[in-house]
Structure formats: structure tokens, C-alpha cells
C-alpha positions in Angstrom: 15.2 -12.5 -8.8 11.9 -14.0 -7.9 9.5 -15.3 -10.5 7.1 -12.5 -9.6 9.6 -9.9 -10.7 10.4 -11.8 -13.9 6.7 -11.8 -14.8 6.2 -8.2 -13.7 9.4 -6.2 -14.1 7.6 -3.0 -13.2 7.1 -4.3 -9.6 10.7 -4.5 -8.3 11.6 -0.8 -8.7 8.4 0.2 -6.9 8.9 -2.1 -3.9 12.7 -2.5 -3.5 13.5 0.7 -1.5 10.3 0.9 0.5 10.5 0.6 4.3 8.6 -2.2 6.1 6.1 0.4 7.3 5.5 1.5 3.7 5.0 -2.1 2.6 2.5 -2.7 5.4 0.5 0.5 4.5 0.5 -0.5 0.9 -0.8 -4.0 1.8 -3.6 -2.5 3.9 -4.7 -0.2 1.1 -4.5 -2.9 -1.6 -6.5 -5.4 0.5 -9.2 -2.7 1.2 -9.3 -1.8 -2.4 -9.6 -5.4 -3.5 -12.3 -6.2 -0.8 -14.4 -3.0 -1.1 -13.5 -1.5 -4.4 -12.0 1.6 -2.8 -9.5 2.6 -0.1 -8.6 5.6 2.0 -6.4 6.5 5.0 -9.2 5.0 7.1 -8.1 1.6 5.9 -4.6 1.8 7.3 -4.2 -0.4 10.4 -3.4 1.5 13.5 0.2 0.7 13.8 3.1 2.5 15.4 5.1 4.0 12.5 8.8 4.8 12.7 8.2 7.7 10.2 4.5 8.8 10.0 5.2 10.8 6.8 5.7 7.5 4.9 1.9 7.4 4.5 1.9 10.2 2.0 4.6 8.5 0.0 2.5 5.3 -0.3 -0.5 7.3 -1.6 1.8 8.8 -4.4 2.5 5.4 -5.8 -1.1 4.0 -5.6 -1.9 4.6 -9.3 1.0 2.2 -10.2 -0.9 -0.5 -8.4 -4.3 -0.1 -10.1 -5.9 2.8 -8.1 -7.6 5.9 -9.5 -7.8 9.1 -7.3 -11.4 10.2 -7.0 -13.1 13.5 -5.9 -14.8 11.6 -3.1 -13.8 12.5 0.5 -14.8 10.9 3.8 -14.3 11.8 7.4 -11.4 10.2 9.0 -12.0 7.6 11.7 -8.8 8.6 13.5 -9.4 10.4 16.8 -6.1 12.2 16.4 -7.3 13.9 13.2 -10.6 15.3 14.6 -12.9 14.3 11.7 -10.6 15.7 9.0 -11.6 14.6 5.5 -9.5 12.1 3.6 -9.4 11.2 -0.1 -10.9 8.0 -1.4 -9.1 6.0 -4.1 -11.0 3.7 -6.4 -9.7 0.2 -7.3 -9.6 0.1 -11.1 -7.4 -3.0 -11.7 -8.3 -5.7 -9.1 -6.2 -8.3 -10.8 -3.0 -6.2 -10.4 -3.8 -5.6 -6.8 -4.4 -9.3 -6.1 -1.0 -10.2 -7.6 0.8 -7.5 -5.5 -1.1 -8.5 -2.3 0.2 -12.1 -2.4 3.8 -10.9 -3.1 3.7 -8.3 -0.3 2.4 -10.9 2.2 5.3 -13.1 1.3 7.8 -10.3 1.8 6.3 -9.1 5.1 6.0 -12.6 6.6 9.6 -13.6 5.7 11.0 -11.5 8.6 13.6 -9.8 6.4 15.5 -6.8 7.8 15.4 -3.3 6.1 18.7 -4.0 4.3 17.4 -7.3 2.9 14.1 -5.7 1.8 16.0 -3.2 -0.2 17.4 -6.0 -2.4 14.1 -8.0 -2.8 
């Protein structure tokens, strides 16, 4: 078990069964929240997802990573969504986000397979 998990036991169950796509989306949202103080679907890099429905699953766990859902909505920047409005999430605990960002970068740059990611 990594030192990060020993220091933060709540982290492993949240990350261990996530797909690489979900981890990349989570990283995008955490980085945007840390940088701007808020994040939305507009902050997800335009990547080809194996399962596009994974995006909704990531938003469901955002509160565990220091975000608060707001009543604010903005127009999407995606041409596919035709200016649909998306929710904005406020970063409430930047220190928690910063810790998770560094851990996610290590996971995603280690070139682990899906099976290996599930056992972080």
C-alpha cells in the first residue's frame, strides 16, 4: 500500500475501481478547481472515451474530493452539445485537491493496465 493511502485511507476505495478514463476526467476537474476555484464539464479535456457515461460517475464523487455543487450553470463549450448548460462545482478544500492531483498524476503516468489500476 502506498504511503499516500496510509496517510489518507479514504482515498483508496474512491480510486481503486475507476477506469483510466475516469481518473483522467477526475484529474482534469481537480486541476481546474485548484487553478480557478471552480470546475465544470467544460474543463474536461477533449479525449476519446471508451465509455462516455463515465463522466457522470466522476461528478457523483466530486464532493469526496473537496468540491461543492453550486446553483451556477454555464453554457457548454462543446460543439456536440449545442450550447447546453452545465453545472459548476466550487472548490471548497484546495489542499485535498492538491494532494489527490499529485497522486493521480503518478498513477496515470505509470502506464498501468486497467487490471493493475484496480489494485492501486
